[in-house]
C-alpha positions in Angstrom: 64.6 85.3 119.6 64.5 89.0 118.4 66.3 89.3 115.1 67.4 92.8 115.7 70.7 93.7 117.3 70.9 95.3 120.8 72.2 98.5 119.2 69.3 98.7 116.7 66.8 98.2 119.4 68.3 101.0 121.5 68.1 103.4 118.6 64.3 103.0 118.5 64.1 104.7 121.9 66.2 107.7 121.0 65.2 111.0 119.4 64.5 110.4 115.7 67.1 112.8 114.3 69.8 111.7 116.8 69.0 108.1 116.1 69.1 108.6 112.4 72.5 110.3 112.6 73.8 107.4 114.7 72.3 104.8 112.3 74.1 106.5 109.4 77.4 106.2 111.1 76.8 102.6 112.0 76.0 101.7 108.4 79.0 103.7 107.1 81.3 101.8 109.5 80.5 98.4 107.9 83.7 97.0 106.4 81.9 96.4 103.1 81.1 100.1 102.8 84.4 101.4 104.1 86.3 99.1 101.6 84.5 100.6 98.6 85.2 104.2 99.9 88.9 103.4 100.4 89.2 101.9 96.8 87.6 105.0 95.2 89.3 107.6 97.3 92.7 106.4 98.7 95.6 105.9 96.2 97.0 103.0 98.2 93.9 100.9 97.4 93.1 101.9 93.9 94.3 98.6 92.4 93.2 96.3 95.1 90.1 94.0 94.9 87.4 95.3 97.3 87.3 91.9 99.0 91.1 92.1 99.8 90.6 95.6 101.3 87.7 94.4 103.4 89.3 91.1 104.6 93.0 91.9 104.6 93.8 95.6 104.9 91.2 97.0 107.4 92.9 96.2 110.6 90.8 95.4 113.6 87.2 96.7 113.7 86.1 100.3 113.1 84.8 102.2 116.1 81.8 104.5 115.9 81.8 107.7 117.9 81.9 106.7 121.6 79.0 104.3 121.5 79.9 101.0 123.2 79.0 97.7 121.3 78.3 94.5 123.0 81.0 91.9 122.2 78.5 89.1 121.3 76.5 91.2 118.8 76.5 89.9 115.3 78.2 91.9 112.6 81.5 93.3 111.7 81.5 96.4 113.9 82.6 95.6 117.4 85.7 97.5 118.7 88.7 99.5 117.5 90.6 102.6 117.9 89.3 105.0 120.5 87.3 107.7 118.7 88.4 110.3 121.2 91.7 112.4 121.1 92.2 114.0 124.5 94.6 116.9 125.1 94.8 118.9 128.2 95.4 122.1 126.2 93.4 121.4 123.0 90.3 119.7 124.4 88.7 116.5 123.2 87.8 115.6 119.7 85.4 112.8 119.0 85.5 111.3 115.5 82.5 109.7 113.8 84.3 106.6 112.7 87.9 105.8 113.3 90.0 102.7 112.2 93.4 101.4 111.1 94.2 100.1 107.7 97.4 98.5 106.2 98.8 99.9 103.0 99.5 97.1 100.4 102.5 97.0 98.1 104.6 99.5 100.2 107.6 97.3 100.9 106.6 97.3 104.6 103.4 97.3 106.5 102.5 100.9 106.9 99.4 101.7 109.1 97.0 104.3 107.9 94.7 105.9 110.6 91.5 106.7 108.7 88.8 109.0 110.1 85.4 109.1 108.3 82.9 111.9 109.0 79.3 112.1 107.8 78.5 115.9 107.5 75.0 117.2 106.9 75.8 120.9 107.0 78.4 122.0 104.3 78.5 125.5 105.7 78.6 125.1 109.5 80.4 128.5 109.9 83.8 127.5 108.8 85.4 125.7 105.9 85.2 121.9 106.4 88.6 121.5 104.8 90.1 123.4 107.7 88.4 121.1 110.1 89.7 118.1 108.2 93.2 119.5 108.4 92.8 119.9 112.2 91.6 116.4 112.5 94.5 115.1 110.6 96.9 117.1 112.7 95.3 115.8 115.9 95.5 112.2 114.6 99.3 112.8 113.8 100.1 114.5 117.1 98.2 111.9 119.2 100.6 109.2 117.8 103.3 110.3 120.2 103.3 107.8 123.1 101.2 105.4 121.1 103.0 104.8 117.8 106.4 106.2 118.8 108.4 107.8 121.7 111.4 110.0 121.9 112.6 111.2 118.5 111.4 108.2 116.4 109.4 110.3 114.0 110.1 107.7 111.3 107.3 105.6 112.9 104.6 108.2 112.2 101.6 106.7 110.4 99.8 108.4 107.5 96.3 109.7 108.4 93.3 110.4 106.3 90.2 112.4 107.1 87.3 111.5 104.8 84.2 113.7 104.7 81.0 112.5 103.2 78.9 115.6 102.5 75.2 114.8 102.1 73.9 118.2 101.3 76.7 120.1 99.3 76.1 123.2 97.1 75.0 122.3 93.6 78.5 123.1 92.1 80.1 120.5 94.4 77.5 117.7 93.8 78.9 114.3 92.8 82.5 115.3 93.3 85.4 113.7 95.0 88.3 116.1 96.0 91.6 115.4 97.7 93.9 117.8 99.6 97.4 116.6 100.5 101.0 117.5 101.0 103.1 117.4 97.9 106.8 118.0 97.0 107.4 121.2 95.1 110.9 122.0 93.6 111.7 125.7 94.0 115.4 125.4 93.2 116.9 122.3 91.8 115.4 118.8 91.9 116.2 117.3 95.3 113.8 114.3 95.6 112.5 113.0 98.9 110.8 109.6 99.4 107.0 110.2 99.1 106.3 108.3 102.3 108.5 110.7 104.3 106.1 113.7 103.7 102.9 112.4 102.2 101.5 111.9 105.7 98.1 113.5 105.7 95.2 113.8 103.2 91.7 115.2 103.4 89.1 113.7 101.0 85.7 115.3 100.4 83.0 113.2 98.9 80.1 115.5 98.0 77.0 113.5 97.2 74.3 114.5 94.6 71.3 113.1 92.9 71.0 111.2 89.6 70.3 114.6 87.9 73.8 115.6 88.4 77.0 114.5 86.4 79.2 111.7 87.7 76.4 109.9 89.5 78.2 106.5 89.5 80.4 104.3 91.6 80.9 105.1 95.2 79.0 108.4 94.9 75.9 106.6 93.7 76.3 103.9 96.3 76.5 106.4 99.2 73.6 108.5 97.8 71.4 105.4 97.7 72.5 104.2 101.1 71.9 107.5 102.9 68.9 108.6 100.8 65.8 109.7 102.7 63.6 108.9 99.7 64.8 105.5 98.6 62.9 102.7 100.1 64.5 100.0 102.3 63.8 97.3 99.8 65.2 99.3 96.9 68.3 100.2 98.9 68.9 96.5 99.7 68.4 95.6 96.0 70.8 98.2 94.6 73.5 97.4 97.2 73.3 93.7 96.5 72.8 93.7 92.8 74.9 96.7 91.6 77.6 96.7 94.3 77.8 93.0 95.4 77.4 94.0 99.0 76.1 91.0 100.9 73.7 92.4 103.6 74.4 91.0 107.0 71.6 90.8 109.6 73.2 93.7 111.4 73.4 95.9 108.2 69.9 95.1 107.2 68.8 96.1 110.7 70.6 99.4 110.6 69.3 100.2 107.1 65.8 99.5 108.4 66.4 101.8 111.4 67.6 104.5 109.1 64.5 104.3 106.9 62.1 104.1 109.9 63.7 107.1 111.7 63.8 109.1 108.4 60.0 108.7 108.2 59.7 109.6 111.9 61.6 112.9 111.6 59.5 113.9 108.6 56.2 113.1 110.4 57.2 115.0 113.5 58.2 118.0 111.5 54.9 117.9 109.6 52.7 117.5 112.8 54.6 120.3 114.5 54.0 122.7 111.7 50.3 121.7 111.2 49.6 122.0 114.9 51.0 125.5 114.9 48.8 126.4 111.9 45.7 124.9 113.5 46.3 126.8 116.8 46.3 130.1 115.0 43.2 129.1 113.1 43.8 131.6 110.2 45.4 131.5 106.8 48.4 133.3 108.2 48.8 130.8 110.9 48.6 127.9 108.4 51.2 129.6 106.2 53.5 129.9 109.1 52.9 126.4 110.1 53.8 125.1 106.7 56.9 127.4 106.6 57.9 126.0 110.0 57.6 122.4 108.7 59.6 123.2 105.6 62.4 124.7 107.7 62.3 121.9 110.2 62.7 119.3 107.4 65.5 121.2 105.8 67.4 121.4 109.2 66.8 117.9 110.5 66.8 115.9 107.3 69.4 118.1 105.4 66.9 118.4 102.5 66.8 121.1 99.9 63.8 123.5 99.8 62.4 121.6 96.8 62.7 118.2 98.6 61.0 119.5 101.7 58.1 121.0 99.8 57.7 117.8 97.7 57.6 115.7 100.9 55.0 118.1 102.4 52.9 118.0 99.2 52.9 121.7 98.9 50.9 122.6 95.7 53.1 123.8 92.9 51.2 127.0 92.6 52.1 127.9 96.2 55.8 126.9 96.2 57.0 130.3 95.0 55.3 131.9 98.0 57.4 129.8 100.5 60.5 130.5 98.5 60.0 134.2 98.8 59.2 134.0 102.5 62.3 132.0 103.1 64.5 134.3 101.1 63.1 137.3 103.2 64.0 135.5 106.4 67.5 134.4 105.5 
């Protein structure tokens, strides 16, 4: 019997970059990973043991994008909240991962609707925080007819939009930032219960390498997990030994898919650039081919210029040439 899951098998037949993106989302949707993100980023779970978050407070099963998953597939990711919010006037929003969680120690069971997004491009043409706010507003407004009807706004559930940014600017590397509603006393000190206004939060996790400060905890875990350069065996060792994450067969399969597709994207980018250089048959053509490979790797793998040149083994003496060429074209 084939040890790989149906989903993992399907990914092998997809485009490498699309398959890699899908595999990342699948791995991030594992409860063991989500529980550690929640403990590090959400105030409600800061004092909870990770195992409790994983086993008691993540309600149901996280849903990834709109990809269907077979009910008899092994693993902890099967079904859950619909990842699509549909509105006649506002269109459809598809979340990467969406799930419910129960807030502990609240006096009552309060559901949190948590959206997790993996973002390669930190500058997509708009501030990611504004997109996060929009997602939160959509998750709140979509509760009408699902969580409450009429004027029962007291039943509104808190929502989180968590963004994992894999290629942030250097000044944001290895940072976790939260944006939320707070009470501000302009005149007097009229106090409202926090749960009546603290209904949406955006959390930005910006990853960075070991050369940056704060490379620890959940930031290191996610960087290792999503790294293009760390081997499959090393990822497995670090997750198990340093973070006590027991690798299920499904999770091992997804990590394997990520690593294999990562190599495939890099190899395709290299071959494409080299083919272009060979066709031109001149030094100028080779230079353009290498430049094309560098740009392709930076776009498809969300690598920095230095990472792309290192992967392509560009001689150090020639690296400044390509830096200058890219600056002229940007």
